[in-house]
C-alpha positions in Angstrom: 27.5 -30.7 -18.6 28.4 -34.1 -19.8 29.3 -34.4 -23.4 30.1 -38.1 -23.9 27.9 -40.0 -26.3 26.6 -42.2 -23.5 25.7 -39.2 -21.4 23.9 -37.6 -24.2 22.0 -40.8 -25.0 21.0 -41.0 -21.3 19.7 -37.5 -21.4 17.7 -38.3 -24.5 16.2 -41.3 -22.7 15.4 -39.0 -19.7 13.7 -36.5 -22.0 11.7 -39.3 -23.8 10.7 -40.7 -20.4 9.5 -37.2 -19.4 7.4 -37.1 -22.6 6.0 -40.5 -21.7 7.5 -42.2 -24.8 8.5 -45.2 -22.7 9.3 -47.5 -25.6 11.9 -45.2 -27.1 13.2 -44.2 -23.7 13.8 -47.9 -22.9 15.6 -48.3 -26.2 17.9 -45.4 -25.4 18.5 -46.6 -21.9 19.5 -50.0 -23.3 22.0 -48.4 -25.6 23.4 -46.5 -22.7 23.7 -49.5 -20.5 25.6 -51.4 -23.1 28.0 -48.5 -23.6 28.5 -48.1 -19.8 29.2 -51.8 -19.4 31.9 -51.6 -22.1 33.4 -48.6 -20.4 33.3 -50.4 -17.0 31.0 -47.7 -15.5 28.9 -50.2 -13.7 27.0 -47.7 -11.5 25.9 -45.8 -14.5 25.0 -49.1 -16.3 22.9 -50.0 -13.2 21.1 -46.7 -13.3 20.2 -47.2 -16.9 19.0 -50.7 -16.2 16.8 -49.4 -13.4 15.2 -46.9 -15.9 14.7 -49.7 -18.4 12.7 -51.6 -15.7 10.6 -48.5 -14.9 9.8 -48.0 -18.6 8.8 -51.7 -18.9 6.6 -51.3 -15.9 4.8 -48.3 -17.5 4.5 -50.1 -20.8 2.9 -53.2 -19.3 0.6 -51.0 -17.1 -0.5 -49.0 -20.1 -1.2 -52.2 -22.1 -3.3 -53.7 -19.3 -5.2 -50.5 -18.9 -6.4 -50.5 -22.5 -6.9 -54.2 -22.9 
């Protein structure tokens, strides 16, 4: 189990994504990506950025569906 603040924030983002709260999930992933970049953990930062892109896709898709 990972206990660093970045890992816990990533897990929170994953949980919010699972609950379909894409806006807050993207926010948590953005915080994680910034932390990972400062820690020079670029693979983890890239994974967080991918999840941000997926959240943005679902946000736009949901907006278009209800417009």
